[in-house]
N, C-alpha and C positions, 0 to 999 in steps of 0.2 A: 155439488157444483151448477153455478149458473155462469153461462157461458163463458165458461174455463176460471172462473172464479170461485172461492169458496165463500160462501155466503157470510157477512160479517158479523152477525149474528151467532154463529154457529163457532166462532175464533174463541178462544178462550182471553180474556182481560185479564188486566193488572190493574186496580185502581190505583192512582196515587192523587197527588196531590202537591205538582211541583211547579214552578213559577219559570216563566216560557219568555224571551222577547222574540217578536216574530220582526227581524227585518225587514222592510218595506221601504220602496220609492221615494215614501214619504215624510219615514221617520219612521223610529221604535213602536213597536205594538204591543203592550203586556197581557200578558194571559195568565192563562195556568192549565199544564197539561192533567186530564182529569183521567184518561185510562190509557193503556197501550197495549196492541195487537201485535201480531209476528206479521202485520201486514200496515200497521198505519197506528197513529195515535188519534185522539178526541183530543184538543183545546176549547179552552172556552176564554172567549176575548170578546169585547161590545165591539168595537172597530169591525167595519165591514172590511172584508175581503176579497180578492177577485176570483172565483174557482176558475184551474188549470193552469193560475200562476204558481210559480216559484219560488220561494221563500227560504233565508237562511233564519233558522232557527237556534237559540239561544236557551239550551234547556237545562236547569240546575237545578238535581236532585242535590239532597243532602252529602255536602262535603266537595261537588265538585262541579262542572261545565262541560256542557256537551253540544257542539255545535254541528249541525248537521242542515243539507241542502233537502226542502222538501217540496213536493206537490199538492195543495190543495185540491183536493177533489172536489169536495159537497160541502155546503154551509145550509146550517138550519135558521141560520139569521131574520130569515122573512119570516117563516111559521112561528117564527116567536115573537113578532109584530104584537105590542097592544097586551102583555103578559110579563108580570115580573119576573123576566128571565134573566 
């Protein structure tokens, strides 16, 4: 544990490819949930979202839709600049 939290890479991950709609004040942002852990999920999208903001997520696994609220803790969009990501 680091600072009271389990180091993220040590958590078991479940790989998925589920569409997700992130509801923002500017409108919906389309993305894809790529993996899930007990503490969160990794979402791929090309729109810039604000860290520490809370969003509504509409996750669409096969055959259902899950609506949750969640906080964006970090984004790696800046580190992806100039790369084909």
